[in-house]
C-alpha positions as CSV (number, residue, x, y, z in Angstrom):
1,M,51.4,8.8,67.1
2,N,50.4,5.9,69.9
3,E,46.5,7.2,69.1
4,S,46.9,6.3,65.4
5,V,48.5,3.1,66.2
6,T,46.0,1.7,68.8
7,F,43.1,3.0,66.4
8,F,45.0,0.9,63.8
9,T,45.0,-2.2,65.9
10,I,41.6,-1.7,67.0
11,Y,40.2,-2.0,63.2
12,L,42.7,-4.6,62.2
13,A,40.7,-6.7,65.1
14,L,37.4,-5.6,64.1
15,F,38.4,-6.7,60.4
16,L,39.7,-10.2,61.6
17,C,36.8,-10.2,63.8
18,G,34.2,-9.5,61.1
19,M,35.8,-12.2,59.1
20,I,35.6,-14.7,61.4
21,V,32.0,-14.2,62.0
22,M,31.0,-14.2,58.4
23,R,33.3,-17.1,57.7
24,H,31.0,-18.9,60.5
25,G,27.7,-18.0,58.8
26,L,28.8,-19.2,55.7
27,T,30.1,-22.7,56.9
28,L,27.2,-23.4,59.1
29,G,25.4,-25.0,56.8
30,F,28.6,-27.1,55.2
31,R,30.7,-27.7,58.3
32,K,29.3,-31.7,57.9
33,K,29.3,-31.7,54.2
34,M,32.6,-30.1,53.5
35,P,35.3,-32.9,54.3
36,L,33.0,-35.0,52.5
37,F,32.6,-32.9,49.4
38,L,36.4,-32.4,49.4
39,H,36.8,-36.0,49.5
40,R,34.5,-37.0,47.0
41,F,35.6,-34.2,44.2
42,A,39.1,-34.3,44.1
43,D,40.0,-37.5,42.4
44,K,41.3,-35.4,39.3
45,P,43.2,-32.3,39.0
46,W,40.8,-30.0,37.5
47,K,38.2,-31.4,39.8
48,G,40.2,-30.6,42.9
49,L,40.8,-27.1,41.3
50,L,36.9,-26.6,41.0
51,T,36.6,-27.9,44.6
52,G,39.0,-26.1,46.2
53,V,37.3,-22.8,44.5
54,L,34.1,-23.7,45.5
55,A,35.2,-24.7,49.3
56,S,37.1,-21.5,49.7
57,A,34.6,-19.0,48.5
58,I,32.0,-20.8,50.9
59,T,34.8,-20.4,53.7
60,Q,36.2,-17.1,52.6
61,S,39.5,-18.6,53.9
62,S,42.3,-20.7,51.9
63,S,43.7,-21.4,55.2
64,A,40.6,-23.3,56.6
65,V,40.3,-25.2,53.3
66,M,44.0,-26.0,53.7
67,V,43.9,-27.4,57.6
68,M,40.9,-29.4,56.2
69,T,42.5,-30.9,53.5
70,V,45.6,-31.4,55.6
71,G,43.3,-33.4,57.9
72,L,41.8,-35.7,55.1
73,V,45.6,-36.5,54.1
74,A,46.4,-37.3,57.6
75,V,43.6,-39.7,58.1
76,R,44.3,-41.1,54.8
77,A,40.6,-40.2,53.4
78,I,42.5,-38.9,50.3
79,P,45.8,-39.3,48.9
80,F,48.5,-36.4,48.8
81,H,48.6,-35.7,45.3
82,Y,44.9,-35.1,45.2
83,S,45.6,-32.1,47.6
84,I,47.7,-30.6,44.7
85,G,44.5,-29.5,43.0
86,I,42.5,-28.5,45.9
87,M,45.1,-26.2,47.1
88,L,45.4,-24.5,43.6
89,G,41.6,-23.7,43.9
90,A,41.9,-22.5,47.2
91,N,44.0,-19.5,46.2
92,I,41.5,-18.5,43.9
93,G,38.2,-19.1,45.8
94,T,39.7,-16.9,48.6
95,V,40.5,-13.6,46.6
96,A,36.2,-13.5,46.6
97,T,36.6,-11.3,49.9
98,L,38.8,-8.6,48.3
99,E,36.5,-8.3,45.0
100,I,33.6,-7.4,47.3
101,L,35.9,-5.4,49.5
102,A,37.3,-3.2,46.4
103,Y,33.8,-1.6,46.2
104,D,32.9,1.3,48.7
105,L,29.8,0.0,50.6
106,S,30.6,1.7,53.6
107,S,27.2,3.6,53.3
108,I,25.2,0.2,53.9
109,S,27.3,-0.8,56.6
110,V,25.0,0.6,59.4
111,P,21.8,-1.3,58.0
112,L,24.0,-4.4,57.5
113,L,25.0,-4.1,61.1
114,L,21.3,-3.7,62.2
115,I,19.7,-6.3,60.3
116,G,22.7,-8.9,61.1
117,G,22.3,-8.1,64.6
118,L,18.6,-9.0,64.8
119,C,19.3,-12.0,62.9
120,L,21.8,-13.0,65.4
121,F,19.1,-13.4,68.1
122,S,17.3,-16.0,65.6
123,T,16.7,-19.3,67.1
124,N,16.6,-20.6,63.3
125,E,19.8,-21.9,62.0
126,K,19.7,-20.4,58.9
127,G,18.5,-16.7,60.3
128,F,21.5,-17.1,62.5
129,A,23.7,-17.8,59.8
130,T,22.6,-15.0,57.7
131,G,23.1,-12.8,60.9
132,C,26.6,-13.9,60.9
133,V,27.1,-13.2,57.4
134,L,25.5,-9.7,57.4
135,F,26.9,-8.8,60.6
136,G,30.6,-10.0,59.5
137,M,30.5,-8.0,56.4
138,A,29.6,-4.6,58.1
139,M,32.2,-5.0,60.6
140,M,34.7,-5.5,57.5
141,F,33.3,-2.4,55.6
142,I,33.7,-0.4,58.9
143,S,37.1,-1.6,59.5
144,M,38.3,-0.6,55.7
145,H,37.0,2.8,56.1
146,G,38.8,3.1,59.5
147,F,41.9,2.1,57.7
148,E,41.4,4.7,55.1
149,T,41.0,7.8,57.8
150,L,44.0,6.5,59.8
151,A,46.2,6.1,56.3
152,Y,47.8,9.8,56.5
153,P,48.2,10.0,60.4
154,L,50.0,6.8,60.1
155,T,52.4,8.2,57.6
156,S,53.6,11.0,59.9
157,I,55.4,8.3,61.9
158,P,58.9,8.6,60.4
159,S,59.6,4.6,60.5
160,I,56.2,4.1,58.7
161,H,57.1,7.1,56.1
162,Y,60.4,5.8,55.6
163,W,58.8,2.3,55.0
164,F,56.7,3.4,52.2
165,V,59.6,5.5,50.6
166,E,61.8,2.3,50.5
167,T,58.8,-0.1,49.3
168,S,58.3,2.3,46.5
169,Q,62.0,1.6,45.5
170,R,62.4,-2.1,46.3
171,V,59.5,-4.1,45.6
172,Q,61.4,-7.0,47.4
173,L,60.7,-4.8,50.6
174,G,57.0,-5.2,50.1
175,V,56.8,-8.9,49.3
176,V,58.8,-9.4,53.0
177,T,56.4,-6.9,54.7
178,G,53.2,-9.1,53.2
179,L,54.7,-12.3,54.2
180,I,55.2,-11.1,57.8
181,M,52.1,-9.2,58.3
182,S,50.1,-12.1,57.0
183,S,52.1,-14.7,59.1
184,I,51.0,-12.7,62.2
185,V,47.1,-12.3,61.6
186,Q,47.0,-15.0,59.5
187,S,44.9,-13.5,56.9
188,S,45.8,-12.6,53.3
189,S,42.9,-10.5,53.0
190,A,43.5,-8.6,55.9
191,V,46.9,-7.6,54.8
192,T,45.7,-7.1,51.2
193,A,42.7,-5.0,52.4
194,I,45.0,-2.6,54.6
195,A,47.0,-2.3,51.3
196,M,43.8,-1.2,49.6
197,S,43.2,1.3,51.9
198,F,46.8,3.0,51.7
199,M,46.3,2.7,47.9
200,N,43.0,4.4,47.7
201,E,44.7,7.5,49.8
202,Q,47.2,7.5,46.8
203,L,50.0,6.8,49.8
204,L,50.9,3.4,47.9
205,G,51.9,2.7,44.3
206,L,50.4,-0.1,42.5
207,S,53.4,-2.2,42.3
208,S,54.1,-2.2,45.8
209,A,50.5,-2.9,46.9
210,I,51.0,-5.9,44.5
211,A,54.2,-7.1,46.0
212,I,52.6,-7.0,49.6
213,M,50.0,-9.0,48.1
214,L,52.5,-11.8,47.1
215,G,54.0,-11.8,50.3
216,A,50.7,-11.9,51.8
217,N,50.0,-14.9,49.8
218,I,52.9,-16.8,51.4
219,G,52.6,-16.0,54.8
220,T,49.1,-17.4,55.1
221,C,50.5,-20.9,54.3
222,I,51.8,-20.9,58.1
223,T,48.2,-21.8,59.1
224,A,48.3,-25.2,57.1
225,W,52.0,-25.6,58.4
226,F,51.1,-25.7,62.2
227,A,48.5,-28.1,61.2
228,S,50.5,-30.4,59.9
229,L,53.0,-30.8,62.7
230,G,52.7,-34.0,64.3
231,A,50.7,-35.1,61.6
232,S,51.8,-38.2,59.0
233,K,54.4,-37.6,56.3
234,E,51.9,-37.0,53.6
235,A,49.9,-34.5,55.7
236,K,53.1,-32.5,56.0
237,M,53.7,-32.9,52.3
238,T,50.4,-31.2,51.7
239,A,51.8,-28.1,53.8
240,Y,54.9,-28.1,52.3
241,A,53.0,-27.9,48.7
242,H,51.1,-25.3,49.7
243,I,53.9,-23.1,50.9
244,W,56.5,-24.1,47.7
245,V,53.7,-23.7,45.0
246,N,53.0,-20.0,46.7
247,I,56.7,-19.1,47.0
248,L,57.1,-20.4,43.1
249,G,54.2,-18.2,42.0
250,V,55.7,-15.2,43.4
251,I,59.1,-15.9,42.3
252,I,57.7,-16.2,38.6
253,C,55.7,-12.9,39.0
254,L,58.3,-10.6,40.5
255,P,60.2,-10.1,36.9
256,F,57.1,-9.0,35.5
257,L,56.0,-7.0,37.7
258,E,56.1,-3.9,36.4
259,S,54.5,-5.2,33.1
260,F,51.7,-6.9,35.5
261,S,50.8,-3.7,37.1
262,G,50.4,-1.7,33.4
263,F,48.1,-4.5,32.6
264,I,46.2,-4.0,35.5
265,S,46.0,-0.5,36.0
266,L,44.0,-0.6,32.4
267,L,41.2,-3.0,33.9
268,S,40.1,-0.2,36.2
269,S,40.6,3.4,37.6
270,S,40.0,2.4,41.2
271,P,43.2,1.5,43.2
272,E,41.2,-0.7,45.4
273,R,39.5,-2.7,42.3
274,Q,43.2,-2.9,40.6
275,L,44.9,-4.6,43.4
276,A,41.4,-7.1,43.5
277,H,41.8,-7.7,40.3
278,A,45.6,-8.3,40.6
279,A,44.8,-10.8,43.5
280,F,42.5,-12.7,41.2
281,L,44.5,-12.9,38.4
282,F,47.8,-13.9,39.8
283,N,46.1,-16.7,41.5
284,V,44.2,-18.0,38.5
285,V,47.3,-17.6,36.3
286,S,49.5,-19.5,38.5
287,S,47.2,-22.1,39.6
288,L,46.7,-22.9,35.8
289,I,50.2,-23.2,35.2
290,F,50.6,-25.5,37.9
291,L,47.7,-27.3,37.5
292,P,49.1,-29.9,34.6
293,F,52.1,-30.6,36.5
294,S,50.3,-31.7,40.2
295,D,51.7,-35.2,39.6
296,Q,55.0,-34.0,38.7
297,I,55.0,-31.4,41.7
298,A,53.9,-34.2,44.1
299,R,56.5,-36.5,43.3
300,L,59.1,-33.8,43.3
301,L,58.1,-32.6,47.1
302,K,58.1,-36.4,48.0
303,W,61.7,-36.3,46.4
304,M,62.5,-32.9,48.4
305,H,61.4,-33.8,51.8
306,K,62.0,-37.8,51.9
């Protein structure tokens, strides 16, 4: 039991390190332009949405985009209501990682690791950035394969086995689990990737895995909230907006979870792709629902937290 937990912790650390390395490579060429990009193309909700999608797809982290957005609001580079569109777009862009991880690419992880490792010694910035992306992706693929190999040994632990049984019967438990795990590891992608691995071994149902993904979406908001501490009132409003919109999206989705799961199951026969598609559709639909009401949401949050 201790050995399985130890290896699970190692694979989780490997996944998070891989994501950080890949993110560093992707943002290396945009580290100076990204804040200017967020500032210039966010004056309308729909432009903010597209900006958030692109920025989050580049950084592979909605939390990173939200931290930058909180910073821009804090120094009054953009007004608070501009941040709503960016936030909604960031929720969409961050699921790009999941769509990639949904495919079994473990067979190319070693070549990626070798090529990426060699590129890391490059003195050229673009070559180094390419090495970061390839090396980070390889680490993530290896950790995903590791999660799958540990799925059955972990379920032999009585407490984890009981959790699986309860989660299958009560999706609310899945939401709480995803929220707690994402708050701890600071990555909704990592939590969803773990759920993918258990689904692939047929140890976790689609509805339960979607519930975990929904909870992870809320838990990852804590990063932006930490970034807003000690900042201006409008910067705090930006973090609160991120939290409330994700909570409301989950509340709206939960009553339709079984129907949503049934629809997602028609899109693919692969459990991993089903969860990736579910994350993408949930974030797209919830963002498009809230987008027309960006100004109203901003006014409501100002009233709630005045």
